[in-house]
N, C-alpha and C positions, 0 to 999 in steps of 0.2 A: 143336456146339454150344460154341462160347467162351464163357466164364460172368465174367460181367461185376464187376470187387470195386474195390465203394461205397466201402470205406473208404478203396481209395487217393485217388479223386475226394476223398472229405473230407478229404484231408487235404490235398491242393495250395486247398484251400478258406480253407481252415481259415491256410492260409499267407497269400496272399493281402487275408487278413478284418488279421490279424495284421499286415501289413504298412501296409496302407491306415490301421492305427488310430492307429500308431507315426508317420502325418505326416499326418494330421491334428490330432493333439494336442501335437508341435511345428512346424505352423507358427501353432499360437494360444498359446505360448506364445516363438512371434518377434514377435504383433503385441501378445502384451499389453506385455514388456518393452520394444519398443520405444514405448509410449504409455506407461507407469505406471509409479510405483516399485516396484521390486525389492528386496524387503527377500533380509536377505543369508540366506534357504532358494531365491534364488526364484518368487519364490510378490509374485504381484502388488497392494502396499498401492492400495484403493479407498478405503477411511474413511480417509484420513491423505498425504492425495499430496506429494510434496514444497516446501519451500518456497519462492517463486519466483524469482528474480534480479531484480538489485534492479535498477532501471530509470531510467535517471536524468531529472533533468529541467530540459533544459536554458534559459541561457541568450541568448536574442538582446540582445545591444550595439545591434542597429540600432536595438532601441524601446527600450534604455533607456536609450539614452543623453543623451540628455534629463533621460532625470529627473531629482527630486530627489532628500537626499538627509539618511536619516534617521537618527540614531543614539539609542540609550541606554548613557550614560554608568554607571551604577546600574549591569544585570544584565549591561554588556559584548558589543554589538551592534549594526552597524547595516546594511540594507539605502538599497533604490532602493524610490520610490513617480513614477506622474502627476504632472508637475504641475501639475494642476487639479483631484485629491483632496486632501485634509485630516488631519488629523494630531490626534490623540487621543491626548498619551502620561503618564499618569501611574504607569507600569512602576515596580516601586520588590521588594523582595528578600521583603516584604510587602504589596508592594499591589496590584491589580490595577487593569487591562489597558491596556497599550498597542495601543488601539481606529485604521486605516489606513481609512479609507471614498470613496468617491465621493460620496455627498452632503454638505453642510455641517455638521447636527446632526445630532443621534441619534433615530434611532427605535421604534414598538416593534414595525413591522412593513415587508418593505421591497417601493418604486414596481418596479416592472418596468423596468431596466437600471440597477439603484442590486447594489451589492457591497458591504461591512467586508467585515474582515479584521480581526482578535481576534489580539493579541499572547500569551501571557501565563508565566509559567516553569510549569514545577513538580518537584519533587522528590520520591528515592525511597530507598527504603533501596540502599544496594551487592555488595548479596546478593544483590536482586529484578534478574531480569534487567529492561532496554527491553521485552521482545521481552512476557514474561511482565506487568507494565503497565502495556501498550496490551492484551491478552486480558483488562483483564478486565471477566466484563457487568456494562450501563449499572446505575447502582444501583435506579433508579425500575422497567427494568420486565423486567432481572434476563436480558436477550438478552448475548448474547456476540458484542459487530461483531464486521469482515468485517477485517480486518487484511491491514495490502503492508508487502515492503521499500518504501520507495523507495531514492534518490540527488539532495543536495535539495543544489546551490551544493557534489559534493562534498562534503556532510553524509549519512552511510549513517541511517536514519531510521526510523524506519517512517510507513503513511497508517491510518487509523482512519474504521469513517466510521459514529462512536455519538455525533456531534453536529451540527447544519452542513447544509452542501454536502464534510465534509471535517474533522480533524484530522491534521494534522501535527505528528509526535513528530523535534527534532530536539537529541541530544546533545549537550552541553558537555561532561559528565564523568561518570563514574558512578551519579552523584548526584544531577545537577541538567541541566538540557532550558527548552529555548525550545516553548509550545506551539504552534502560527500555526494557529485554528478560522475561513478561511469562511462566507457565509453569502448571495445570492444570491440573488432570481428567480424564480419559477423558469420565464417568456417567456423569461429572458434568461442562462439557466446557466449553460446550456454558454460566452459568451462568459463571460461572466464567472469562470470558472474558467479559460478557457485567459490571463487573463489579471493571476488570482495566481500562477496558477502562474506566472508573471512577477517578477513581483514574488516568492514565496519561492527567487528563483533565484537576487538579487541578493543575499540573506543571509547576513549575515558575521560569526564571532560577532572579539571584539576584545583581548580579556583572558582 
């Protein structure tokens, strides 16, 4: 009777297992690199994802063509807003703020359909990046805000969820810029955010 060579069978099974392992690891690496951020060592970084690309806020000229134009000569900017809305502007280099409202007078709380945008001036150190500045934790809660990059009216800035429906930071220089803060009633927030971004899209620095 011919003796069976068990060692040869084990060798073939071992080769098959190694080939299968290579295919599994290679496939997992390909899927990981296509979905994650691959560092210099080829390791997918799930903790620190890549910074998202700038997303433009579009200006629909058909909507804004009949809007009023507002200006602030102290800071140096212009913007457009619906002709039925109201503006209260006391913004200077030392004073706050400029308010654009869908209603006539200020109020502690907003009703359904009401929207307010407040424009402020910010200043920071030239050595501090704008990303670091807008990412500072909330003074009351200590929670780090969610920050995303945006392009608004051709200006590369940031949006933070630190206050209201969102804070938009538009840099004028390395040390100063403009902050937009939008507020709306929860029942009509989606529509309010759309018109707020339309107002933002008309913003221009004038000097």
